[in-house]
All heavy atoms as an XYZ file, in Angstrom:
953
protein
N     -19.795     60.454     33.517
C     -18.931     60.473     32.345
C     -18.738     59.041     31.875
O     -18.443     58.165     32.677
C     -17.590     61.103     32.721
C     -16.454     60.873     31.763
S     -16.384     61.881     30.276
C     -16.306     63.513     30.900
N     -18.916     58.831     30.598
C     -18.624     57.523     30.027
C     -17.141     57.433     29.705
O     -16.537     58.399     29.233
C     -19.427     57.291     28.749
C     -20.924     57.088     28.908
C     -21.577     56.934     27.540
C     -21.216     55.895     29.774
N     -16.570     56.267     29.970
C     -15.184     55.999     29.632
C     -15.121     54.759     28.764
O     -15.807     53.773     29.029
C     -14.340     55.751     30.891
C     -14.112     56.988     31.711
C     -14.971     57.324     32.742
C     -13.034     57.825     31.452
C     -14.762     58.462     33.499
C     -12.813     58.962     32.210
C     -13.685     59.282     33.230
O     -13.474     60.404     33.975
N     -14.283     54.817     27.727
C     -13.946     53.628     26.960
C     -12.656     53.091     27.567
O     -11.691     53.836     27.730
C     -13.733     53.971     25.491
N     -12.672     51.837     27.939
C     -11.484     51.184     28.475
C     -11.073     50.146     27.442
O     -11.778     49.169     27.204
C     -11.764     50.567     29.851
C     -12.210     51.675     30.814
C     -10.536     49.831     30.366
C     -12.620     51.192     32.175
N      -9.953     50.421     26.789
C      -9.489     49.602     25.678
C      -8.462     48.600     26.171
O      -7.502     48.968     26.845
C      -8.876     50.488     24.595
C      -9.749     51.677     24.158
C      -8.998     52.562     23.179
C     -11.055     51.202     23.568
N      -8.669     47.342     25.848
C      -7.809     46.258     26.319
C      -6.824     45.869     25.228
O      -7.216     45.472     24.132
C      -8.666     45.056     26.691
S      -7.725     43.616     27.175
N      -5.535     45.989     25.543
C      -4.470     45.601     24.627
C      -3.732     44.401     25.199
O      -3.454     44.350     26.394
C      -3.465     46.741     24.433
C      -4.028     47.919     23.691
C      -4.695     48.930     24.366
C      -3.894     48.020     22.314
C      -5.213     50.022     23.691
C      -4.404     49.103     21.628
C      -5.063     50.111     22.323
O      -5.575     51.184     21.645
N      -3.406     43.442     24.353
C      -2.673     42.257     24.802
C      -1.977     41.625     23.606
O      -2.223     41.998     22.456
C      -3.613     41.253     25.461
N      -1.130     40.650     23.898
C      -0.497     39.877     22.831
C      -1.532     38.870     22.331
O      -1.859     37.909     23.029
C       0.753     39.165     23.351
C       1.854     40.108     23.675
N       2.200     40.418     24.958
C       2.667     40.829     22.877
C       3.188     41.284     24.944
N       3.490     41.562     23.703
N      -2.041     39.103     21.152
C      -3.134     38.270     20.666
C      -2.713     36.828     20.434
O      -3.542     35.922     20.553
C      -3.800     38.868     19.434
C      -2.952     38.936     18.206
C      -3.700     39.584     17.035
O      -4.917     39.799     17.109
O      -3.033     39.870     16.041
N      -1.435     36.584     20.137
C      -0.984     35.208     19.952
C      -1.205     34.399     21.228
O      -1.558     33.224     21.190
C       0.502     35.156     19.568
C       0.844     35.821     18.268
C       1.061     37.338     18.412
O       1.260     37.829     19.547
O       1.002     38.027     17.382
N      -1.003     35.048     22.367
C      -1.193     34.387     23.656
C      -2.676     34.150     23.927
O      -3.101     33.040     24.237
C      -0.581     35.232     24.794
O       0.807     35.413     24.523
C      -0.763     34.563     26.140
N      -3.472     35.209     23.790
C      -4.900     35.117     24.111
C      -5.618     34.113     23.225
O      -6.396     33.289     23.705
C      -5.561     36.510     24.003
C      -7.069     36.415     24.155
C      -4.972     37.453     25.044
N      -5.343     34.138     21.932
C      -6.055     33.243     21.029
C      -5.486     31.829     21.024
O      -6.009     30.949     20.344
C      -6.126     33.849     19.626
C      -7.085     35.011     19.553
C      -6.618     36.314     19.534
C      -8.450     34.801     19.561
C      -7.495     37.388     19.499
C      -9.345     35.860     19.525
C      -8.863     37.164     19.491
N      -4.443     31.595     21.808
C      -3.891     30.246     21.965
C      -4.413     29.560     23.224
O      -4.114     28.393     23.460
C      -2.357     30.305     22.009
N      -5.193     30.276     24.037
C      -5.738     29.665     25.251
C      -6.627     28.474     24.907
O      -7.358     28.489     23.913
C      -6.599     30.657     26.026
C      -5.851     31.767     26.702
C      -4.532     31.792     27.037
C      -6.394     33.008     27.137
N      -4.223     32.982     27.650
C      -5.343     33.742     27.734
C      -7.662     33.568     27.091
C      -5.531     35.010     28.273
C      -7.843     34.833     27.634
C      -6.791     35.534     28.214
N      -6.577     27.462     25.752
C      -7.513     26.345     25.621
C      -8.900     26.837     26.046
O      -9.036     27.911     26.640
C      -7.077     25.186     26.520
O      -7.227     25.556     27.891
N      -9.913     26.052     25.754
C     -11.276     26.419     26.180
C     -11.353     26.563     27.691
O     -12.033     27.440     28.214
C     -12.287     25.386     25.689
C     -12.532     25.440     24.208
C     -13.600     24.452     23.779
C     -13.805     24.528     22.282
N     -14.883     23.655     21.830
N     -10.628     25.719     28.404
C     -10.624     25.768     29.866
C      -9.939     27.035     30.373
O     -10.423     27.682     31.307
C      -9.937     24.524     30.450
C     -10.678     23.222     30.193
C     -10.473     22.661     28.778
O      -9.539     23.102     28.047
O     -11.268     21.789     28.383
N      -8.803     27.383     29.766
C      -8.106     28.614     30.154
C      -8.963     29.842     29.865
O      -9.062     30.748     30.690
C      -6.767     28.725     29.410
C      -5.726     27.728     29.861
C      -4.514     27.695     28.952
O      -4.683     27.742     27.707
O      -3.397     27.627     29.482
N      -9.580     29.862     28.702
C     -10.475     30.957     28.321
C     -11.615     31.092     29.331
O     -11.919     32.194     29.794
C     -11.042     30.702     26.918
C     -12.156     31.633     26.506
C     -11.671     32.958     25.967
O     -10.472     33.094     25.682
O     -12.508     33.867     25.846
N     -12.243     29.984     29.667
C     -13.362     30.007     30.616
C     -12.916     30.523     31.984
O     -13.640     31.294     32.621
C     -13.979     28.611     30.736
N     -11.741     30.126     32.433
C     -11.241     30.567     33.738
C     -10.984     32.071     33.752
O     -11.343     32.764     34.709
C      -9.967     29.803     34.101
N     -10.380     32.580     32.687
C     -10.121     34.020     32.605
C     -11.435     34.787     32.542
O     -11.630     35.787     33.246
C      -9.230     34.357     31.384
C      -9.157     35.860     31.148
C      -7.842     33.779     31.560
N     -12.354     34.330     31.702
C     -13.633     35.030     31.560
C     -14.428     35.027     32.867
O     -15.073     36.019     33.195
C     -14.453     34.422     30.412
C     -13.805     34.611     29.044
S     -13.292     36.304     28.661
C     -14.860     37.134     28.589
N     -14.368     33.950     33.611
C     -15.068     33.892     34.896
C     -14.542     34.984     35.840
O     -15.314     35.670     36.506
C     -14.885     32.515     35.535
C     -15.656     32.333     36.826
C     -15.497     30.931     37.401
O     -15.194     29.991     36.643
O     -15.688     30.797     38.621
N     -13.225     35.163     35.866
C     -12.628     36.198     36.717
C     -12.995     37.595     36.232
O     -13.281     38.490     37.030
C     -11.109     36.031     36.766
C     -10.665     34.783     37.493
C      -9.161     34.606     37.386
C      -8.717     33.291     37.987
N      -7.280     33.050     37.780
N     -12.986     37.787     34.921
C     -13.352     39.094     34.375
C     -14.817     39.409     34.645
O     -15.165     40.540     34.991
C     -13.051     39.149     32.874
C     -11.575     39.178     32.499
C     -11.397     39.017     30.992
C     -10.907     40.452     32.985
N     -15.694     38.413     34.490
C     -17.115     38.631     34.790
C     -17.321     39.016     36.242
O     -18.169     39.853     36.562
C     -17.944     37.384     34.463
C     -18.082     37.070     32.990
C     -18.236     35.770     32.557
C     -18.060     38.065     32.019
C     -18.365     35.454     31.207
C     -18.186     37.774     30.673
C     -18.341     36.464     30.278
O     -18.470     36.161     28.944
N     -16.547     38.425     37.141
C     -16.668     38.748     38.569
C     -16.322     40.210     38.820
O     -16.953     40.867     39.655
C     -15.777     37.826     39.398
N     -15.341     40.726     38.100
C     -14.976     42.143     38.240
C     -16.066     43.032     37.637
O     -16.396     44.085     38.172
C     -13.609     42.417     37.572
C     -13.303     43.909     37.527
C     -12.493     41.672     38.298
N     -16.654     42.595     36.534
C     -17.658     43.397     35.829
C     -19.031     43.403     36.517
O     -19.777     44.371     36.411
C     -17.856     42.840     34.413
C     -16.640     42.892     33.546
C     -16.812     42.058     32.297
O     -17.915     41.858     31.794
N     -15.711     41.548     31.774
N     -19.355     42.321     37.200
C     -20.709     42.129     37.733
C     -21.210     43.277     38.625
O     -22.353     43.717     38.442
C     -20.800     40.793     38.481
C     -22.206     40.415     38.881
C     -23.165     40.269     37.699
O     -22.722     40.008     36.568
O     -24.374     40.451     37.918
N     -20.420     43.798     39.555
C     -20.941     44.904     40.375
C     -21.338     46.131     39.539
O     -22.338     46.787     39.836
C     -19.775     45.240     41.318
C     -18.959     43.999     41.369
C     -19.100     43.356     40.016
N     -20.572     46.411     38.497
C     -20.922     47.548     37.642
C     -22.173     47.260     36.817
O     -22.998     48.142     36.602
C     -19.761     47.884     36.710
C     -18.531     48.458     37.388
C     -17.400     48.628     36.393
C     -18.850     49.774     38.050
N     -22.317     46.027     36.357
C     -23.510     45.652     35.596
C     -24.749     45.798     36.476
O     -25.758     46.365     36.045
C     -23.372     44.226     35.071
N     -24.666     45.310     37.705
C     -25.809     45.408     38.626
C     -26.149     46.856     38.962
O     -27.303     47.185     39.198
C     -25.522     44.623     39.904
C     -25.617     43.133     39.717
C     -25.398     42.392     41.014
C     -25.531     40.890     40.797
N     -25.271     40.133     42.013
N     -25.135     47.732     38.982
C     -25.348     49.147     39.281
C     -25.783     49.940     38.048
O     -26.039     51.140     38.133
C     -24.071     49.752     39.861
N     -25.883     49.271     36.892
C     -26.293     49.943     35.667
C     -25.223     50.858     35.091
O     -25.526     51.769     34.333
N     -23.972     50.622     35.433
C     -22.877     51.466     34.968
C     -22.037     50.822     33.866
O     -21.148     51.459     33.319
C     -21.961     51.844     36.138
C     -22.633     52.767     37.137
C     -21.663     53.172     38.215
C     -22.218     54.282     39.054
N     -21.942     55.600     38.498
N     -22.291     49.566     33.548
C     -21.513     48.853     32.543
C     -22.246     48.859     31.218
O     -23.367     48.376     31.112
C     -21.251     47.409     32.996
C     -20.361     46.570     32.101
C     -18.941     47.139     32.066
C     -20.315     45.132     32.588
N     -21.618     49.435     30.214
C     -22.185     49.461     28.875
C     -21.698     48.259     28.091
O     -21.353     47.221     28.661
N     -21.603     48.403     26.775
C     -21.151     47.291     25.954
C     -19.720     46.863     26.303
O     -18.872     47.691     26.616
C     -21.193     47.854     24.527
C     -22.069     49.044     24.599
C     -21.963     49.571     25.980
N     -19.509     45.562     26.259
C     -18.188     44.974     26.446
C     -17.998     44.046     25.253
O     -18.898     43.275     24.922
C     -18.105     44.162     27.759
C     -16.766     43.466     27.891
C     -18.383     45.051     28.966
N     -16.848     44.106     24.609
C     -16.651     43.250     23.449
C     -15.217     42.816     23.282
O     -14.298     43.495     23.725
N     -15.054     41.657     22.673
C     -13.728     41.192     22.284
C     -13.682     41.213     20.768
O     -14.584     40.730     20.095
C     -13.446     39.775     22.764
C     -12.066     39.328     22.230
C     -11.645     37.963     22.607
N     -11.256     37.921     23.999
C     -11.095     36.787     24.657
N     -11.297     35.637     24.051
N     -10.732     36.798     25.914
N     -12.604     41.754     20.261
C     -12.410     41.797     18.823
C     -11.759     40.500     18.359
O     -10.991     39.881     19.093
C     -11.522     42.987     18.459
C     -12.061     44.349     18.892
C     -11.031     45.430     18.613
C     -13.372     44.650     18.203
N     -12.056     40.100     17.148
C     -11.412     38.935     16.561
C      -9.961     39.314     16.269
O      -9.600     40.479     16.279
C     -12.155     38.499     15.307
C     -13.595     38.040     15.578
S     -13.721     36.749     16.836
C     -12.897     35.395     16.032
N      -9.095     38.329     15.976
C      -7.673     38.632     15.766
C      -7.443     39.619     14.612
O      -8.277     39.746     13.716
C      -7.044     37.281     15.437
C      -8.091     36.262     15.535
C      -9.402     36.920     15.781
N      -6.290     40.278     14.656
C      -5.975     41.247     13.608
C      -5.904     40.592     12.233
O      -6.078     41.274     11.220
C      -4.645     41.970     13.906
O      -3.614     40.998     14.094
C      -4.766     42.842     15.138
N      -5.699     39.288     12.176
C      -5.685     38.595     10.883
C      -7.062     38.625     10.230
O      -7.182     38.409      9.019
C      -5.223     37.133     11.046
O      -6.047     36.487     12.025
C      -3.768     37.067     11.468
N      -8.112     38.897     11.009
C      -9.467     38.994     10.478
C      -9.840     40.442     10.145
O     -10.943     40.707      9.673
C     -10.467     38.418     11.474
N      -8.933     41.377     10.403
C      -9.215     42.801     10.225
C      -9.064     43.243      8.778
O      -8.307     42.660      8.003
C      -8.288     43.634     11.104
N      -9.798     44.282      8.450
C      -9.665     44.983      7.184
C      -9.533     46.461      7.520
O     -10.262     46.969      8.370
C     -10.904     44.771      6.294
O     -11.035     43.372      6.044
C     -10.809     45.528      4.985
N      -8.611     47.141      6.864
C      -8.405     48.565      7.108
C      -8.771     49.341      5.855
O      -8.386     48.956      4.746
C      -6.933     48.850      7.487
O      -6.636     48.161      8.699
C      -6.675     50.332      7.664
N      -9.510     50.417      6.022
C      -9.802     51.340      4.932
C      -8.984     52.594      5.228
O      -9.209     53.268      6.222
C     -11.304     51.665      4.842
C     -11.561     52.697      3.753
C     -12.113     50.401      4.602
N      -8.017     52.872      4.382
C      -7.110     54.006      4.574
C      -7.422     55.071      3.528
O      -7.540     54.778      2.332
C      -5.666     53.544      4.436
C      -4.672     54.639      4.791
C      -3.242     54.201      4.644
N      -2.973     52.998      5.402
C      -1.853     52.292      5.300
N      -0.907     52.668      4.463
N      -1.669     51.211      6.019
N      -7.546     56.290      4.002
C      -7.819     57.399      3.092
C      -6.682     57.511      2.081
O      -5.507     57.523      2.438
C      -7.944     58.693      3.879
C      -8.303     59.873      3.041
C      -8.517     61.105      3.879
C      -8.881     62.275      2.996
N      -9.231     63.442      3.782
N      -7.057     57.573      0.829
C      -6.075     57.712     -0.237
C      -6.181     59.082     -0.890
O      -7.051     59.889     -0.539
N      -5.299     59.337     -1.842
C      -5.305     60.628     -2.530
C      -6.588     60.806     -3.344
O      -7.212     61.854     -3.311
C      -4.080     60.737     -3.418
C      -3.856     62.095     -3.988
C      -2.533     62.172     -4.719
C      -2.263     63.591     -5.161
N      -0.970     63.718     -5.802
N      -6.966     59.761     -4.083
C      -8.162     59.847     -4.909
C      -9.326     59.047     -4.326
O     -10.425     59.548     -4.197
C      -7.866     59.367     -6.329
C      -6.889     60.281     -7.040
O      -7.024     61.512     -6.899
O      -5.982     59.764     -7.715
N      -9.068     57.805     -4.001
C     -10.116     56.996     -3.381
C      -9.502     56.153     -2.281
O      -8.293     55.973     -2.215
C     -10.849     56.132     -4.402
C     -10.055     55.020     -5.019
C     -10.911     54.217     -5.997
O     -11.227     54.740     -7.069
O     -11.257     53.074     -5.664
N     -10.337     55.660     -1.405
C      -9.867     54.902     -0.246
C      -9.208     53.596     -0.673
O      -9.620     52.956     -1.640
C     -11.034     54.617      0.688
N      -8.194     53.211      0.072
C      -7.477     51.972     -0.163
C      -7.927     50.959      0.884
O      -7.935     51.260      2.081
C      -5.968     52.217     -0.038
C      -5.055     51.002     -0.144
C      -5.138     50.388     -1.540
C      -3.622     51.405      0.176
N      -8.316     49.775      0.457
C      -8.749     48.711      1.366
C      -7.639     47.681      1.446
O      -7.205     47.145      0.413
C     -10.059     48.055      0.875
C     -10.485     46.946      1.816
C     -11.159     49.101      0.733
N      -7.157     47.419      2.668
C      -6.071     46.463      2.867
C      -6.431     45.470      3.961
O      -7.247     45.757      4.832
C      -4.736     47.165      3.204
C      -4.884     48.049      4.448
C      -4.245     47.995      2.048
C      -3.591     48.680      4.924
N      -5.820     44.296      3.896
C      -6.011     43.293      4.939
C      -5.219     43.688      6.167
O      -4.122     44.225      6.067
C      -5.537     41.917      4.468
C      -6.425     41.338      3.384
O      -7.588     41.767      3.284
O      -5.953     40.473      2.629
N      -5.773     43.388      7.323
C      -5.046     43.572      8.569
C      -5.202     44.946      9.167
O      -5.867     45.816      8.614
N      -4.546     45.132     10.310
C      -4.656     46.402     11.033
C      -3.795     47.478     10.384
O      -2.895     47.177      9.595
C      -4.128     46.046     12.422
C      -3.173     44.932     12.180
C      -3.749     44.155     11.020
N      -4.070     48.712     10.735
C      -3.332     49.848     10.205
C      -1.900     49.872     10.711
O      -0.970     50.086      9.974
C      -4.044     51.153     10.577
C      -3.319     52.378     10.116
C      -3.329     52.750      8.782
C      -2.615     53.149     11.013
C      -2.652     53.870      8.348
C      -1.937     54.283     10.589
C      -1.960     54.643      9.259
N      -1.714     49.657     12.011
C      -0.386     49.749     12.618
C       0.101     48.377     13.049
O      -0.676     47.518     13.445
C      -0.435     50.671     13.826
N       1.404     48.185     12.989
C       1.999     46.957     13.491
C       2.540     47.229     14.884
O       3.363     48.113     15.068
C       3.118     46.487     12.569
C       2.600     46.009     11.233
C       3.686     45.348     10.419
O       4.620     44.777     10.998
O       3.579     45.425      9.186
N       2.040     46.487     15.850
C       2.469     46.660     17.234
C       2.625     45.293     17.867
O       2.117     44.295     17.361
C       1.439     47.465     18.052
O       0.209     46.736     18.074
C       1.200     48.839     17.465
N       3.311     45.256     19.002
C       3.445     43.993     19.724
C       2.142     43.620     20.400
O       1.798     42.456     20.513
C       4.569     44.088     20.752
C       5.939     44.172     20.125
C       7.012     44.178     21.169
C       8.367     44.271     20.484
N       9.456     44.238     21.437
N       1.416     44.629     20.871
C       0.126     44.388     21.492
C      -0.958     44.904     20.560
O      -0.799     45.943     19.928
C       0.027     45.104     22.836
C       0.928     44.531     23.894
C       0.731     45.202     25.240
O       0.309     46.378     25.278
O       0.996     44.551     26.253
N      -2.054     44.174     20.486
C      -3.159     44.567     19.624
C      -4.376     44.903     20.474
O      -4.537     44.389     21.570
C      -3.504     43.425     18.669
N      -5.231     45.766     19.948
C      -6.491     46.073     20.603
C      -7.370     44.832     20.500
O      -7.722     44.407     19.404
C      -7.167     47.266     19.935
C      -8.559     47.627     20.441
C      -8.525     47.988     21.919
C      -9.134     48.760     19.618
N      -7.667     44.219     21.635
C      -8.430     42.966     21.630
C      -9.869     43.130     22.086
O     -10.696     42.264     21.861
C      -7.744     41.925     22.511
C      -6.389     41.434     22.018
C      -5.888     40.302     22.901
C      -6.473     40.956     20.579
N     -10.170     44.206     22.768
C     -11.533     44.371     23.239
C     -11.708     45.704     23.930
O     -10.771     46.496     24.033
N     -12.926     45.934     24.400
C     -13.214     47.221     25.017
C     -14.373     47.102     26.000
O     -15.176     46.175     25.948
C     -13.558     48.263     23.951
C     -14.797     47.904     23.175
C     -16.048     48.306     23.591
C     -14.700     47.124     22.037
C     -17.186     47.954     22.890
C     -15.830     46.755     21.319
C     -17.079     47.176     21.753
N     -14.436     48.066     26.888
C     -15.531     48.243     27.832
C     -16.023     49.672     27.661
O     -15.220     50.573     27.403
C     -15.054     48.104     29.280
C     -14.496     46.761     29.628
C     -13.203     46.410     29.295
C     -15.278     45.838     30.320
C     -12.677     45.173     29.625
C     -14.764     44.601     30.661
C     -13.471     44.274     30.306
O     -12.959     43.052     30.644
N     -17.308     49.896     27.839
C     -17.847     51.244     27.966
C     -18.483     51.285     29.349
O     -19.378     50.492     29.660
C     -18.883     51.567     26.866
C     -19.500     52.931     27.107
C     -18.237     51.491     25.492
N     -17.968     52.191     30.190
C     -18.375     52.215     31.592
C     -18.701     53.640     32.006
O     -18.047     54.595     31.578
C     -17.242     51.662     32.489
C     -17.729     51.480     33.917
C     -16.716     50.346     31.952
N     -19.704     53.791     32.861
C     -20.120     55.091     33.372
C     -19.542     55.290     34.769
O     -19.947     54.612     35.721
C     -21.654     55.155     33.415
C     -22.183     56.506     33.817
O     -21.389     57.467     33.929
O     -23.394     56.613     34.021
N     -18.583     56.190     34.902
C     -17.962     56.508     36.184
C     -18.062     58.005     36.427
O     -18.083     58.795     35.486
C     -16.477     56.119     36.200
C     -16.216     54.645     36.252
C     -15.508     54.018     35.245
C     -16.664     53.881     37.321
C     -15.252     52.661     35.293
C     -16.417     52.522     37.366
C     -15.708     51.907     36.360
N     -18.064     58.395     37.683
C     -18.074     59.808     38.031
C     -16.695     60.441     37.870
O     -16.589     61.638     37.622
C     -18.567     60.011     39.467
C     -20.035     59.629     39.623
O     -20.810     59.815     38.665
O     -20.401     59.143     40.710
N     -15.638     59.633     38.044
C     -14.284     60.176     37.999
C     -13.339     59.253     37.243
O     -13.586     58.044     37.129
C     -13.708     60.371     39.416
O     -13.516     59.078     40.011
C     -14.624     61.226     40.284
N     -12.248     59.832     36.788
C     -11.194     59.044     36.160
C     -10.608     58.058     37.159
O     -10.257     56.930     36.793
C     -10.101     59.968     35.611
C      -8.879     59.289     35.013
C      -9.251     58.381     33.847
C      -7.858     60.335     34.571
N     -10.514     58.446     38.419
C      -9.978     57.545     39.444
C     -10.774     56.245     39.518
O     -10.199     55.168     39.709
C      -9.969     58.221     40.820
C      -8.919     59.315     40.924
O      -7.972     59.317     40.114
O      -9.060     60.169     41.809
N     -12.093     56.318     39.351
C     -12.918     55.111     39.353
C     -12.587     54.234     38.139
O     -12.529     53.010     38.250
C     -14.406     55.471     39.340
C     -14.899     56.085     40.621
C     -16.350     56.513     40.515
O     -16.702     57.237     39.560
O     -17.130     56.113     41.401
N     -12.376     54.857     36.985
C     -12.028     54.108     35.777
C     -10.665     53.438     35.936
O     -10.477     52.292     35.522
C     -12.036     55.034     34.556
N      -9.727     54.135     36.570
C      -8.403     53.565     36.822
C      -8.517     52.383     37.776
O      -7.917     51.321     37.548
C      -7.437     54.640     37.368
C      -6.160     54.011     37.886
C      -7.132     55.673     36.284
N      -9.303     52.528     38.835
C      -9.467     51.437     39.812
C     -10.070     50.201     39.147
O      -9.619     49.076     39.382
C     -10.328     51.902     40.984
N     -11.088     50.387     38.303
C     -11.707     49.269     37.586
C     -10.694     48.604     36.659
O     -10.589     47.379     36.604
C     -12.920     49.770     36.793
C     -13.592     48.719     35.958
C     -14.221     47.630     36.546
C     -13.612     48.829     34.578
C     -14.852     46.657     35.770
C     -14.245     47.869     33.797
C     -14.862     46.787     34.392
N      -9.905     49.398     35.947
C      -8.897     48.857     35.038
C      -7.841     48.065     35.804
O      -7.357     47.040     35.324
C      -8.244     49.989     34.242
O      -9.214     50.619     33.439
N      -7.489     48.522     36.988
C      -6.537     47.785     37.822
C      -7.116     46.436     38.234
O      -6.404     45.433     38.270
C      -6.164     48.595     39.061
C      -5.215     49.734     38.770
C      -4.870     50.490     40.055
C      -3.868     51.578     39.820
N      -3.540     52.306     41.070
N      -8.417     46.399     38.545
C      -9.071     45.125     38.891
C      -9.051     44.179     37.701
O      -8.777     42.983     37.848
C     -10.512     45.358     39.339
C     -10.643     46.041     40.669
C     -12.105     46.296     41.002
O     -12.930     46.557     40.124
N     -12.424     46.220     42.286
N      -9.361     44.691     36.512
C      -9.323     43.857     35.304
C      -7.914     43.322     35.079
O      -7.724     42.145     34.789
C      -9.762     44.672     34.080
C     -11.220     45.103     34.029
C     -11.432     46.083     32.877
C     -12.147     43.919     33.904
N      -6.928     44.195     35.233
C      -5.542     43.807     35.026
C      -5.110     42.715     35.997
O      -4.363     41.805     35.637
C      -4.647     45.037     35.169
O      -3.310     44.705     34.904
N      -5.594     42.786     37.229
C      -5.201     41.815     38.252
C      -5.663     40.402     37.921
O      -5.005     39.430     38.287
C      -5.745     42.240     39.615
N      -6.785     40.259     37.221
C      -7.312     38.922     36.931
C      -7.043     38.474     35.497
O      -7.333     37.338     35.143
C      -8.830     38.825     37.230
C      -9.098     39.112     38.687
C      -9.643     39.739     36.326
N      -6.484     39.344     34.668
C      -6.212     39.012     33.275
C      -4.742     38.623     33.153
O      -3.866     39.448     33.367
C      -6.536     40.216     32.389
C      -6.872     39.814     30.979
O      -6.607     38.700     30.559
N      -7.445     40.735     30.245
N      -4.444     37.389     32.801
C      -3.050     36.939     32.763
C      -2.267     37.582     31.620
O      -2.826     38.088     30.662
C      -3.180     35.430     32.552
C      -4.479     35.256     31.860
C      -5.368     36.352     32.372
N      -0.966     37.546     31.745
C      -0.103     38.037     30.675
C       0.161     39.520     30.778
O      -0.084     40.160     31.796
N       0.627     40.078     29.686
C       1.036     41.485     29.668
C      -0.059     42.362     29.081
O       0.142     43.070     28.102
C       2.324     41.633     28.860
O       2.093     41.196     27.535
N      -1.212     42.300     29.674
C      -2.350     43.083     29.213
C      -2.231     44.519     29.711
O      -1.795     44.758     30.822
C      -3.657     42.464     29.746
O      -3.697     41.097     29.349
C      -4.873     43.172     29.207
N      -2.615     45.478     28.876
C      -2.679     46.861     29.317
C      -4.045     47.430     28.956
O      -4.710     46.946     28.038
C      -1.558     47.691     28.692
O      -1.667     47.705     27.289
N      -4.449     48.436     29.708
C      -5.750     49.058     29.508
C      -5.570     50.551     29.279
O      -4.923     51.225     30.070
C      -6.660     48.822     30.722
C      -7.025     47.371     30.880
C      -6.245     46.512     31.638
C      -8.137     46.854     30.232
C      -6.564     45.172     31.757
C      -8.461     45.509     30.349
C      -7.675     44.682     31.109
O      -7.995     43.357     31.223
N      -6.134     51.041     28.191
C      -6.101     52.467     27.876
C      -7.475     53.032     28.206
O      -8.496     52.469     27.804
C      -5.790     52.655     26.396
C      -5.803     54.079     25.926
C      -5.564     54.198     24.434
O      -5.065     53.239     23.802
O      -5.882     55.264     23.890
N      -7.502     54.138     28.918
C      -8.761     54.743     29.362
C      -8.946     56.073     28.632
O      -8.057     56.920     28.651
C      -8.737     54.984     30.881
C      -8.480     53.666     31.612
C     -10.033     55.639     31.337
C      -8.119     53.840     33.062
N     -10.101     56.215     27.999
C     -10.404     57.473     27.316
C     -11.839     57.890     27.620
O     -12.744     57.057     27.572
C     -10.294     57.317     25.804
C      -8.919     57.115     25.301
C      -8.924     57.331     23.812
N      -7.811     56.656     23.180
C      -7.641     56.613     21.866
N      -8.522     57.172     21.074
N      -6.599     55.992     21.365
N     -12.057     59.170     27.877
C     -13.441     59.650     27.970
C     -14.157     59.318     26.661
O     -13.559     59.361     25.581
C     -13.287     61.159     28.164
C     -11.940     61.307     28.793
C     -11.096     60.233     28.148
N     -15.418     58.974     26.782
C     -16.187     58.451     25.657
C     -17.417     59.312     25.454
O     -18.195     59.540     26.375
C     -16.590     57.005     25.992
C     -17.274     56.266     24.878
C     -16.548     55.695     23.858
C     -18.652     56.121     24.881
C     -17.176     54.985     22.842
C     -19.293     55.419     23.870
C     -18.553     54.849     22.850
N     -17.595     59.788     24.260
C     -18.751     60.606     23.911
C     -19.611     59.842     22.919
O     -19.114     59.421     21.864
C     -18.280     61.932     23.291
C     -19.406     62.766     22.745
C     -20.328     63.374     23.592
C     -19.567     62.933     21.379
C     -21.363     64.134     23.090
C     -20.604     63.690     20.867
C     -21.499     64.286     21.730
O     -22.543     65.036     21.233
N     -20.866     59.630     23.246
C     -21.794     58.942     22.348
C     -22.441     59.994     21.466
O     -23.192     60.835     21.946
C     -22.882     58.171     23.134
C     -23.869     57.529     22.176
C     -22.253     57.140     24.035
N     -22.127     59.969     20.189
C     -22.751     60.928     19.291
C     -23.879     60.298     18.489
O     -24.644     61.003     17.843
C     -21.733     61.624     18.373
C     -20.975     60.718     17.470
C     -21.464     60.417     16.213
C     -19.766     60.175     17.847
C     -20.768     59.593     15.363
C     -19.062     59.336     17.004
C     -19.561     59.044     15.762
N     -23.976     58.984     18.536
C     -25.103     58.280     17.928
C     -25.213     56.914     18.580
O     -24.395     56.030     18.322
C     -24.903     58.125     16.430
C     -26.097     57.499     15.769
C     -26.010     57.535     14.281
N     -27.216     56.920     13.725
C     -27.330     56.533     12.487
N     -26.334     56.704     11.648
N     -28.439     55.973     12.068
N     -26.206     56.707     19.429
C     -26.298     55.468     20.184
C     -26.448     54.210     19.334
O     -25.954     53.163     19.691
C     -27.505     55.648     21.081
C     -27.911     57.041     20.962
C     -27.243     57.642     19.771
N     -27.153     54.299     18.202
C     -27.335     53.120     17.359
C     -28.449     52.221     17.844
O     -28.978     52.372     18.937
N     -28.767     51.244     17.019
C     -29.861     50.316     17.302
C     -29.414     48.865     17.362
O     -30.178     48.000     17.764
C     -30.944     50.429     16.223
C     -31.526     51.821     16.135
O     -31.628     52.494     17.179
O     -31.875     52.252     15.014
N     -28.197     48.569     16.934
C     -27.745     47.192     16.819
C     -27.654     46.528     18.191
O     -27.068     47.068     19.110
C     -26.381     47.126     16.137
N     -28.269     45.378     18.300
C     -28.238     44.631     19.564
C     -27.181     43.531     19.520
O     -26.823     42.972     20.542
C     -29.605     44.028     19.854
N     -26.712     43.182     18.341
C     -25.697     42.121     18.252
C     -24.705     42.419     17.162
O     -24.851     43.286     16.390
C     -26.365     40.778     17.995
O     -27.101     40.800     16.798
């Protein structure tokens, strides 16, 4: 079963990290990810740019409305995601706990079963 593991955090904190702080956090996250990558169970992993770079297309009565920024205002923003192949939800929870242990601040991870309905071709 594929799981999407969505990473939420205070983006003001994350995007204020120095290059050294960023590198230290990423090194720890890569260490958690590496066993899954070697086992062929780790799919795409990505970090989203800040919500200030977002554009939302909201369904309108007649035509879609395009607005700057995210749809919802929250204290934590969706900052990135993992797509991982696990046999059980318990494995996805254990992996998320490992990520949480090495990710500083008030990061939370949302786990959802993931269905690929169109794999796509984009490599970057």
